[in-house]
N, C-alpha and C positions, 0 to 999 in steps of 0.2 A: 448459546451461540458462542463459538470459540473466538477469542480475541486477544489483544495484547495492549498493554499500556506502558509507556516509558516516561520517565521524568528525570531531567538532568540539568545541572548548571555546569557547562563545559568550560575548562580552560582552553586557551588557544591550542589548536591541533587535535582536539578530541572529536571534532565533528565530522572529519573526513570519512567517507564511506558509510555514513548513517542513512542508508536508503531503506525506507519502509517497503514492505511487500505490497503487491497489488491487492487491494481490498475492496470489499463491497461498499463500505463507507469509512471515512477516516477524518481525523482532525489533528491539527498541529497548532499550538499556541506559543507565544513567546512573551517574556517579561522585559525585553530590551537587550540591546548589545552595547557594550562599552569597553573602555580600556581597563587594564588591570586595576581592581579596587580591593581595598582591604576590608574583608568581611569576616566576622568571627563565625564559628560553627553554629552558634545559636541563631544568628540572623539568617544565615543560609538556610537553616532548617525551617524557619518561619516562611521565607520566600518560597521554598519548595512546597511547603504545605499549602500556601496560597495558590501556587500554580496548579497543584493537584486538585484543589477545590474548584478552581475555575474550569479546569479541564473536565472534571466530573459533571459540573453543571451543564456545560456545553454538550458533552458527549451523551448525556441523558436524553437530550432533545433528539439526537440522531438515533439512539437506540430505540426510542419510542416511535420511530418513523417520521419524525419532524424534519423540517427544512434546514438546510445548511445556513440560510440567512438568520434564522432564529438562534441556531447553535452558536455562531460566531458572535452575535450580539450578546448572548447570555454570558459567554466566557469573558468577553472584554469588559462588560459591566462589572463582573466580579473582580477583575484586576483593577478597574477604576476605583473600586471601593476599598482597596488595600493601600495604606499610606506608603508602603515600601516601593511601589512602582511609580514611575514618572508619567502618571495619567490620573485624571480625576482627583481623588483625595490626596494623592502623593505628588501632585504636579509641582514643578520647580517655579521659583520666582523669576520674574523678568527684572530688568535693570532698575525699574522704579519700585521694586518690592511688591508687585502685583502678580496675579495669576491670569494668564490668557491661554485657554485650552482649545484644542482642535481634535477633530475625529472624522473618519470617513467609514461608510459601510457600502459594499458593492454587491449587488445581486447579479452574479454572472449569467445565469440562465435568461434573465429578462434584460440584461445589458442596461441596467440603470443603477444610479448611485445617489448618495446624499452626503453632504459634508457641512461641517460648521467649523469656524475658526474665530479666534479672539473672543471667545465667550468667557464671561467672568463669574457668572452665578449659576451655572448649569452643573448639577451634581454628576450626571452621567452624560457626557458629550456624545457617546456612541448612540444613545437613545435619541438624542436631539438630531443626530445625523440621519437616523432612520425616519424621523418625522419630516425632515426636509425632503427626503426621497419620496415618501408616500403621501405627504399632505401639502406639498407645494409644487409649483411648476418649475422650480429651479433645482440645480444640483449642488450649489455652494452658497451659503449665506454666512456673513461674518458680523462680528461685533454687536452693536446695539440692534441692528436689523434682525439678527438671528434671535436675540433675546426677546425682542418685541413679537416676532413671529411665533415663538414658542409660547409666550404668555397669552397670545390671542387664540390658541387652540382650545377646543372644547374640553379635551382631557389634558389639561396642562399640568406640568410638574411644578412643585413649589420651589422657587429659587432658594439658593443657599447663600449665606454671607461669606465675606472673604475669610473670616476666621475658620470656616470649615476646611479650607485648604492649607491652613498654616500647620507646619510641622517643624520641629527644631532642626532636624537633619537637613531639610531643604534651606532653612534660613542660614545655617552654617555654610552650606555650599555657596549661597549667594555672597555672604561676607567674604569667603575665601576668594571667590571669583573677582570681586570688586577691589579687594585689597592688593592684588598683584597686577593692577592696571588692566584687568580684563584680557590678559594675554594667555591665560592657561587654557588647556584643552578641556572639553566637557568629558571628563573621565567616567561619569556615571551612566549606567545603562539608560538609553533613551527609548521611549515609546513602548506600547504593548500592542499585540496583534494576534489575529487568529485567521486560519483558513480551514475550510471544510468541504468535503464531498458527502452528499447525503444519499439515502436509500434510492432516491429518484434520479440520481446522477446529476443533481444540481450542485453548483459550486458557488461559494461566497467567500468574501474576505472582509475583515473589519480591523481598524487600527485607531489608536487614541494616544494622545500625548499632551504633556504640559510644555513641550518644546525644549529649548536650550536654557541652561542656567544663565541669568544675566542678559538675556536677549533684549533687543530694543522693543519698545512698545509698538504693537501693531505687526510684529514680524509673523509671517505665516510660513510654515515648513512644508515638507513633502507629504506629511500625514494627511493634510487636507486636500491634496491634489491627486486625482486619479491619473495613473500613468507615471507618477513620480515614485511615491512610497507605497502604492497599493494598486492592484489591478485584478479584475476577474472577468471572465467571459464564460462561454459554455464549454471551454476546453481546459482552462486552468485558472488558478487563483493564487495571488502573490501578496505577501505583506512584508514590509521592510523595516529596518531599524538602523540608526546610525546618524551620520552627519547629514541632516535633512537638506541643507542648502546644496550640497553636492548631488544628492539624489534628484533634486529639482532641476539643476542645470543639465543633468545627463538623462533625464526621464528614464530612470533605471528600470522601473517595473515594466514600462512599455517596451523597452529594448529587449528585455527577457522574453516577453510575449511574442515579439516580432521574430526573434530567432527560433522560438518554438514553432510558430505557425508557418513561417515563410522559408526557413532554412532547414527545417526538419530536425532541429536539435532536440536531444533528450532534455528533460527539465533540468537535471543537474548540470548538464553540459552548458545549457544556455545561461544559467546563473553564474557558473564559474567564468565563462567568457566575459560577461558583462562586468563582473567583479574585477577580473584581471585587466580589462581595457579601460574601465572608467572609475574604479574604486581602489586602485592600487595606492596603498599608504593612507587610505581613508577608513575610519572605523565603520564597519558595515556588517549587517546580518540579514539574511533572507530566509523566509519559510515559504513553501509553495506546495501545491497539490494539483494534480491534473485529473481529467475525467476517467483515466484508467486506474486511478487509485494510487499512483506513484506519488510519494510525498518526500520532500527533501528539506534539509536544514543546512545552510551554508553560511559561514562567517569567517572574517579575518580579524575579529575583535578579540580582545583578551578575555572577555567574559560575555556569555550569552545564556540567558535563562530560557529553557524550552521544556515543553511537555507535549506528548503526543499519544494518540490512541488509534488503534486500527481493529476493525472487526471483519472476520472472514465470513463468507456465505455458508449456510449450513449445507 
């Protein structure tokens, strides 16, 4: 079956015009958008390898005729397991030196979602989010309630200790953040995410994050809120990265969907208009795919790590 795969870490300006062709099924993942950061060639190589691995795992689900929901979860889980991304294993510290993670998964075809926030001992929050969607009557569960819900499940995951999330690079980021009076920008790429269209024309989105370096205890960002940093229905799927508080205030993902549905905007046009009107001067990155197979990547950030695959019908 003919197809194509691309993997890039783009500096600012390299993303314009990156429109994937209409495909039978397609997938786009990202490892976060952030301001310019100094990374050596070796670290960039490891990040790109991790992205490629995550993309391969997710795309294999699609290639075997699986659902987009399973594909996005698989890719995000892989990114959560890599300490270089701000999600799962590589999550940043909050102001108190703790980790509070959040994630959301959305099944666009069924118009249902699951989210967790402020979880501290969950190895893969995206898996927990799916449990909320499929094994509870709720859409979002936070903190101790989420942890208790997960441990009460028949097929429960073993909790991990706080030491699992500790990395030297994240601790140095916290120290730097606190030493300058907490006034510096969060320059490091935030959040991971995936969107996919499957063989059955089903759409799904997933996203996961450790949040902002030095955030207040209990802070919840756009990653845990459908319509802010993530959205999917039977026509399109969206996952965002950047300044989560701004995405929350402006319900960014929902606005993109509204322009697409009600104003007749093309997917790229809708993303660009929302970014211009609501995210000007704010670090932001968006990946999206629609039911026609059109996939886009838009960012105004200095750095955004992305990977994509597309498969044409025989």
